[in-house]
C-alpha positions as CSV (number, residue, x, y, z in Angstrom):
1,M,90.5,130.7,-41.8
2,Q,88.1,127.4,-41.9
3,N,89.3,124.5,-43.6
4,T,87.2,124.5,-47.1
5,L,86.0,120.6,-46.4
6,E,84.4,121.7,-43.3
7,T,82.4,124.6,-44.9
8,Q,80.8,122.4,-47.7
9,S,78.1,120.2,-47.6
10,L,78.4,116.4,-47.3
11,P,77.8,116.1,-51.1
12,E,79.7,118.5,-52.3
13,T,82.6,117.1,-50.0
14,Q,81.8,113.8,-51.3
15,N,82.1,115.0,-55.0
16,L,85.8,116.8,-54.5
17,L,87.1,113.7,-53.0
18,E,86.0,111.8,-56.2
19,K,87.1,114.2,-58.3
20,H,90.9,114.2,-56.9
21,Q,90.6,110.4,-55.6
22,E,93.9,110.0,-58.3
23,A,95.8,112.6,-56.3
24,R,95.0,111.3,-53.1
25,T,97.7,109.1,-50.9
26,K,97.7,106.5,-48.7
27,C,97.9,108.2,-45.0
28,L,100.1,105.7,-42.2
29,V,99.6,106.1,-38.6
30,Y,102.0,105.7,-36.4
31,T,102.0,104.9,-32.6
32,R,104.5,104.2,-29.9
33,V,104.8,100.7,-28.9
34,M,107.2,99.3,-26.4
35,G,109.7,102.3,-26.9
36,Y,109.5,102.5,-30.3
37,H,107.2,103.8,-33.1
38,R,105.1,101.5,-35.4
39,P,102.5,101.6,-38.1
40,V,99.5,100.6,-37.1
41,E,98.4,98.5,-40.0
42,S,101.3,96.1,-39.0
43,F,99.6,95.3,-35.7
44,N,97.7,91.9,-35.2
45,I,94.0,92.0,-34.7
46,G,94.4,91.9,-30.8
47,K,96.7,95.2,-30.8
48,K,94.5,97.1,-33.3
49,G,91.7,96.4,-31.0
50,E,93.4,97.9,-28.2
51,H,94.7,100.9,-30.0
52,K,90.9,101.5,-31.1
53,Q,89.7,101.7,-27.2
54,R,92.8,103.9,-26.3
55,Q,91.4,107.1,-25.1
56,H,93.3,110.5,-26.2
57,F,93.4,113.7,-24.6
58,N,94.4,117.0,-25.4
59,E,97.2,118.8,-23.1
60,K,95.7,122.2,-22.1
61,P,98.3,125.2,-22.4
C-alpha cells in the first residue's frame, strides 16, 4: 500500500499539509555522537555541516 502523499500531485499535497498544519508536530532527529545519542538541532554549526555531509547506506538483507 502506497503512502497517500506519494500518490498525490504536489499542489494537492501542499494543500493537505496546509490544511492540517495545526495538528503537525516537530520531529527531532537524533544521531550517535561519541557513544551517546544527541539531537542534531543542538549541534554547533561545524557539527551540523559535518552531519549533512555524511553518506548513509542501506544494509542489504
